[in-house]
Each structure stands twice: as structure tokens, then as C-alpha cells.
C-alpha positions in Angstrom: 38.6 -38.5 59.9 36.0 -40.4 61.9 34.8 -38.6 65.1 36.2 -39.8 68.2 35.1 -38.4 72.1 36.4 -38.2 75.1 35.0 -41.1 77.2 33.8 -38.7 80.5 31.3 -40.9 81.8 33.7 -43.2 83.8 36.2 -41.1 85.3 34.3 -40.9 88.5 34.8 -36.8 88.7 33.4 -34.9 91.4 33.0 -31.3 91.4 36.4 -30.8 93.5 39.6 -32.9 94.1 41.8 -31.8 96.7 45.5 -32.4 96.3 47.8 -30.8 99.0 45.4 -28.8 100.8 44.0 -27.1 97.5 41.0 -27.2 95.9 40.9 -28.0 92.1 38.0 -26.8 90.5 36.1 -29.1 88.2 37.0 -27.4 84.8 40.7 -27.4 85.7 40.3 -31.6 86.1 38.3 -31.7 83.0 40.9 -30.0 80.6 43.4 -32.2 82.0 41.8 -35.0 81.3 41.7 -33.9 78.3 45.5 -32.9 78.0 45.8 -36.3 79.1 43.8 -37.6 76.0 45.8 -36.1 73.9 49.1 -37.0 74.8 48.2 -40.6 75.2 46.8 -40.5 71.4 43.3 -41.1 72.3 42.1 -38.1 70.6 44.2 -37.0 67.1 43.6 -33.7 65.5 40.7 -33.1 63.5 38.5 -35.2 66.1 35.4 -33.8 67.5 35.3 -32.9 71.3 32.2 -32.9 73.2 30.0 -30.0 73.0 28.8 -28.3 75.7 25.7 -29.7 76.1 27.1 -32.9 76.2 30.1 -31.6 78.9 27.3 -30.5 81.3 25.8 -34.1 80.7 28.8 -36.0 81.6 30.2 -34.4 84.0 27.3 -32.5 85.7 28.7 -29.4 85.4 26.7 -25.6 84.6 26.5 -24.1 81.0 29.1 -21.7 82.5 31.6 -23.9 83.5 31.4 -26.4 80.1 32.1 -23.0 78.0 34.6 -21.9 80.0 36.2 -25.8 79.7 36.2 -25.4 75.8 37.5 -21.4 75.7 40.6 -22.2 77.9 41.2 -25.6 75.8 41.0 -23.0 72.6 43.2 -20.3 74.2 45.7 -22.9 75.2 45.4 -23.6 70.8 44.4 -27.2 71.9 41.3 -27.1 69.8 40.2 -24.9 67.4 36.1 -23.7 68.2 33.8 -23.7 64.8 30.2 -21.7 64.4 27.9 -24.4 64.2 30.3 -27.1 63.8 31.6 -27.5 67.4 34.8 -28.0 68.4 37.7 -30.4 67.1 41.1 -30.9 68.1 43.8 -28.7 66.7 45.5 -29.4 63.9 49.5 -28.6 63.8 50.6 -25.1 62.7 53.4 -24.9 60.0 56.3 -27.5 60.2 59.2 -25.4 62.6 63.2 -25.9 61.3 63.6 -26.8 65.2 64.7 -30.9 66.4 63.8 -31.1 69.8 65.6 -33.6 72.3 64.3 -34.9 75.6 66.7 -36.3 77.7 66.5 -38.2 81.0 69.4 -36.4 83.5 71.5 -33.8 82.2 75.4 -35.3 81.9 78.9 -33.6 80.6 78.3 -36.6 77.8 75.0 -35.2 77.0 76.0 -32.0 76.8 78.9 -33.4 74.1 76.9 -35.2 72.1 74.3 -32.4 72.0 76.7 -29.9 71.0 77.9 -32.2 68.0 74.4 -32.7 67.3 73.9 -28.9 66.8 77.3 -28.5 65.2 76.3 -30.8 62.3 72.8 -29.0 62.0 74.0 -25.2 62.0 74.7 -25.7 58.4 70.9 -26.6 57.4 70.2 -24.1 58.8 68.5 -25.9 62.1 68.1 -25.3 65.6 68.1 -27.6 68.3 66.3 -27.5 71.5 66.9 -29.8 74.3 64.7 -30.8 77.2 65.3 -32.4 80.8 62.8 -34.9 81.9 64.8 -35.9 85.0 64.0 -39.4 84.8 60.0 -38.6 84.9 58.2 -40.7 82.2 55.2 -38.7 82.3 57.5 -35.5 81.8 58.8 -37.2 78.9 55.2 -37.8 77.4 54.4 -34.5 78.1 57.6 -32.9 76.6 57.0 -35.4 72.9 53.4 -34.5 72.7 54.3 -30.7 72.9 56.9 -31.1 70.3 54.4 -33.0 68.2 51.7 -30.5 68.8 53.9 -27.2 68.1 55.4 -29.7 65.0 58.8 -29.9 65.5 60.5 -31.0 62.2 62.0 -34.0 64.4 62.2 -35.5 67.6 65.0 -37.2 69.0 64.2 -38.9 72.8 66.8 -40.5 74.9 64.3 -42.8 76.7 64.0 -41.9 80.2 64.6 -44.6 83.5 61.2 -46.5 83.1 60.2 -47.6 79.6 57.6 -49.9 80.0 54.9 -47.2 81.1 55.9 -44.9 77.8 56.0 -47.8 75.5 52.3 -47.2 74.9 52.9 -43.8 74.1 55.0 -44.3 71.2 53.3 -47.6 69.9 49.9 -45.4 69.9 51.4 -42.4 68.1 49.9 -41.6 64.6 52.3 -42.3 61.4 51.8 -38.8 60.1 53.7 -36.1 62.3 56.9 -35.0 63.6 59.4 -38.3 63.2 60.7 -39.6 66.2 63.7 -41.2 66.7 65.8 -42.6 69.9 69.1 -42.2 71.0 71.7 -43.3 73.3 70.3 -46.0 74.7 67.0 -48.2 74.9 66.2 -51.0 76.7 63.0 -51.7 74.8 62.7 -53.1 71.6 60.8 -50.2 69.9 59.7 -50.6 66.4 61.5 -47.1 65.7 64.5 -46.0 63.9 67.1 -45.3 67.0 71.0 -44.9 67.2 72.6 -46.2 69.9 75.3 -47.4 71.9 76.3 -50.2 73.2 77.0 -49.2 76.6 77.4 -53.1 77.6 79.8 -53.5 75.6 81.6 -50.1 76.8 82.2 -51.2 80.2 83.4 -54.8 79.1 86.0 -53.8 77.4 87.2 -51.2 79.9 86.9 -53.6 82.4 89.0 -55.8 80.3 91.8 -53.5 79.9 91.7 -52.6 83.9 91.9 -56.4 85.0 94.6 -57.3 82.4 96.5 -54.5 83.8 95.8 -54.5 87.6 95.9 -58.1 89.6 94.0 -56.4 92.7 90.7 -55.7 93.2 88.7 -53.5 90.5 86.2 -50.8 91.6 83.2 -49.6 90.4 82.2 -45.9 90.9 79.0 -44.0 90.8 78.1 -40.7 90.1 75.6 -39.9 93.0 74.5 -36.5 91.7 72.8 -37.8 88.8 69.3 -37.7 89.4 67.3 -40.2 90.9 67.8 -43.6 90.2 69.7 -43.4 86.4 68.9 -46.5 84.2 72.2 -46.1 82.1 74.3 -46.4 85.6 72.2 -49.0 86.7 72.3 -51.0 83.6 76.4 -50.4 84.1 76.4 -51.8 88.1 74.8 -54.7 86.4 77.1 -55.5 83.4 79.7 -54.9 85.9 79.0 -58.0 88.2 77.7 -60.0 85.5 81.5 -59.5 83.7 83.6 -59.6 87.2 81.9 -62.7 87.8 83.3 -64.5 84.8 86.3 -63.2 84.5 87.3 -63.4 88.5 85.1 -65.7 90.2 85.0 -65.8 93.6 85.4 -62.1 93.8 82.9 -60.3 95.1 82.6 -56.4 93.5 83.1 -53.4 95.0 80.4 -50.8 93.9 80.9 -47.0 95.7 78.1 -44.6 95.4 80.2 -41.5 96.4 84.4 -40.5 95.1 84.6 -39.4 98.6 85.1 -43.6 99.8 88.3 -43.6 97.7 90.5 -42.7 100.8 94.0 -44.2 100.8 93.4 -46.3 103.8 90.6 -47.5 101.9 91.8 -48.0 99.1 94.7 -50.6 100.5 92.6 -52.1 102.9 90.7 -53.5 100.0 93.5 -53.9 97.9 91.7 -51.5 95.2 94.3 -51.3 92.4 91.6 -50.0 89.2 88.6 -48.1 89.3 86.3 -47.5 86.4 84.1 -44.6 86.5 80.9 -44.3 85.2 81.4 -40.7 83.8 84.3 -38.5 83.1 83.5 -36.0 85.8 83.7 -38.6 88.6 86.8 -40.0 87.2 88.3 -36.1 87.5 87.1 -36.2 91.1 88.2 -40.0 91.9 92.3 -39.0 90.5 91.6 -35.4 91.8 91.1 -36.9 95.9 93.4 -39.7 95.4 96.4 -37.8 94.2 95.5 -35.6 97.3 96.1 -37.9 99.5 99.1 -39.2 98.5 98.6 -42.0 95.8 100.1 -42.3 92.2 98.0 -42.3 89.1 98.1 -45.1 87.6 101.3 -46.0 89.8 99.1 -47.1 92.5 95.8 -47.2 91.2 95.1 -47.3 87.6 91.0 -45.5 86.5 89.2 -46.0 82.9 86.3 -43.2 82.7 83.1 -43.9 80.5 82.3 -40.8 78.0 85.8 -39.7 76.6 84.7 -35.9 76.6 87.3 -33.0 76.3 87.6 -33.2 80.1 89.2 -36.8 80.1 91.1 -35.6 76.9 92.5 -32.7 78.2 92.9 -33.2 81.8 96.0 -34.0 83.5 97.3 -37.0 83.3 94.6 -37.3 79.9 92.0 -40.1 81.5 92.3 -43.4 80.1 88.2 -43.8 78.7 86.3 -45.7 77.1 84.7 -43.2 74.0 81.2 -42.9 74.1 81.3 -42.2 70.4 79.2 -39.1 70.5 80.8 -37.9 67.1 79.6 -41.2 65.2 76.2 -40.7 67.0 75.9 -37.3 66.2 76.5 -38.1 62.4 74.4 -41.2 62.1 71.2 -38.9 63.9 71.7 -36.1 61.2 71.7 -38.8 58.8 68.9 -40.6 59.7 67.1 -37.6 60.0 68.1 -35.9 57.0 65.7 -36.8 54.5 62.9 -34.8 57.0 64.7 -31.4 55.9 63.3 -31.7 52.1 59.7 -33.1 53.1 60.7 -36.8 52.9 60.5 -39.8 55.1 63.6 -41.6 57.0 64.0 -45.1 57.3 63.2 -47.4 60.5 66.4 -48.9 60.8 68.9 -49.0 63.9 72.2 -47.5 63.9 75.2 -49.5 66.7 77.7 -47.4 67.5 80.8 -50.0 69.7 82.6 -47.8 71.9 86.6 -48.7 72.3 88.7 -47.6 74.8 91.3 -44.8 74.4 94.0 -45.6 76.5 96.2 -42.7 77.6 98.1 -41.8 80.8 96.0 -43.2 83.4 
């Protein structure tokens, strides 16, 4: 492999950088630059990195500081130092029988999905580890990069809110190493294998059921506890508004951010006869909130949720819900990644699950 060197002379790094009133030492800044280069795949396993004298010259630092940078990078397992030859980006260690999952936020639906995947992996002696990036694209890259360095057997990514910020990272990723598969949703046309569900189709089918069984307003209730701007939720809102505009032209969409807005007075004043909730937990809260005020479900208002987790099935009354296809997706992801367990390669194909409405008591 040809040597690659981290370009440092144009980084405009001074002797100190103040963040929040704290002085960041120059050696720490240099280490952070190397970590970014590794994450962005500007430095690859086996590449030679700068020598002590090159670090001195490029960063205008002392010999002791340059030695400290290399020693700390080696301590973190990021580089390997070979006497008389130089320092090189560390190669992945022994392959781990671990499948990693990065998800943008935590929800009951994802808990159900992860449980189903773990259950299908257990007979094969594989461990499933999940990490939450809380809708942060930088955290997603950092977590995936860490799994690549630790040589996980497979990496599953439920993309973060802003996929445009992570696209180059995945496109520049080397062909060797842990395979990466996208799961549940993706708004970007990656040339990567993926197992996804059609959220817009699921919402359309749930809304169609409500519109066919009600004559009044059909509102959409968001989950106000999901972290930050939630991409899936925003996509559901856009699909709801578009579908309602086509099916009932002239009808103003009604999107509620909080379940607590569903007072009996509000529901009657707005003529609400149907409610679509973005997840099962919100549906339980909405039903409980309205019943507490003397409203009948489904006598006064029909409710449909997205998820079809145990909460929807076992709640009383059992909730009519759009099946999120977690069982189907869990089976597909294990089938798609299955060859890696015997050292094989996976196919670059896309599996798309189509959610259906499961009609119950609401």
C-alpha cells in the first residue's frame, strides 16, 4: 500500500485553542486531527504517518511534544510504532464475533427491533451491541469508525437525521473490513446493502383506514420526547400533510406536538374523529388522556399508531397499529449479513418491507 501522510501545514493550528474558557494543549489538537483523518479515511490501516521530525516541522512544536503525540496515539491503539521504520496506522485486530448497531435515538420500536435481531443471532453465538448517537451525525461517524477499528464482524447503521453529512464517510470507506448495512430507513441513495421499511406507505395505509372510517378531522400526534429534530417523525408529518391534501382537498392538516393538547374541549372544537400517533407509546398516552376526560375510544375518536410493538398488542383496548415489520427486517438483516459468519461476502442488495395496518379495538 502506498504511504499516505496527514497534511498538516494548511490547518492553521496555533499553540493553543480556547473552548469554553479552557485551553486545549497543542498535542491534544494534533491527536484530534489524526482521529478525524482516520474517521474520514484519509488515513488507512498500514499507512505511514509523520515522524517526530516531520511533526516538529509541520506543527512548529518541540521534539518532546511530537514524541508525546505519537506515544499517546500508540497508547490508544491507533498507531503502531516500529523501531527504525516509523509509525503506521494500526491494522484491525482479530475479528470479533460482535455485531454493532448505531441508532439515532432510542424508542420502544427500536427496542423491539434490536431484541428481535439479538434473538436471531443468539443461536449463532453472536453478540449484538447497540450505541445511540442522539441524532448526531458526528457521533454516528465516530461510533462506526470505532467499530471498524475494533473489527466488528458486522455493522448495522440506522442513519442519523442529516445523512448528507455522513454520505462521504460511507462512500470513501475502504472495501475491506467490517461490512456495513443500513437498516430501517435511509433518505440517501447509498450504494450499500440495506434493509428498510417504507414509512410513507405505512402512514398512508394508516391514514386511509382512518379517513375511510371517520368523517371528521384526522390529526397527527408527534412524540415530543424524541431527541431533537427526528427525521422519521418529520417524514411522517410531511407524508401526512401531502396525503391529506390529496384525499381531502382544502382540509387543513392538524399536527399536534404534545399529547396533552388532546383535551375533550379541544377535540370537540376541532371536530377530531381520528388520531394517527407516530408511535405506540404516544397512542397509549393519547387514549389514556382522552378516556380520563370521559371520551370513548373508538366511540368518539379512532386511534391508529405506528409500531405494532407489544405495547399496542397488549394494551387495553388493543391498539390498531401500523406494523413496523420488525420481525421481517430482523430476519432479513441476519440473512443478508449471514455469510460474514463463515468468512464470506454479502450481497449488495436492498430489502424493502411494506408495513400493513393491523386492525384491533381502537
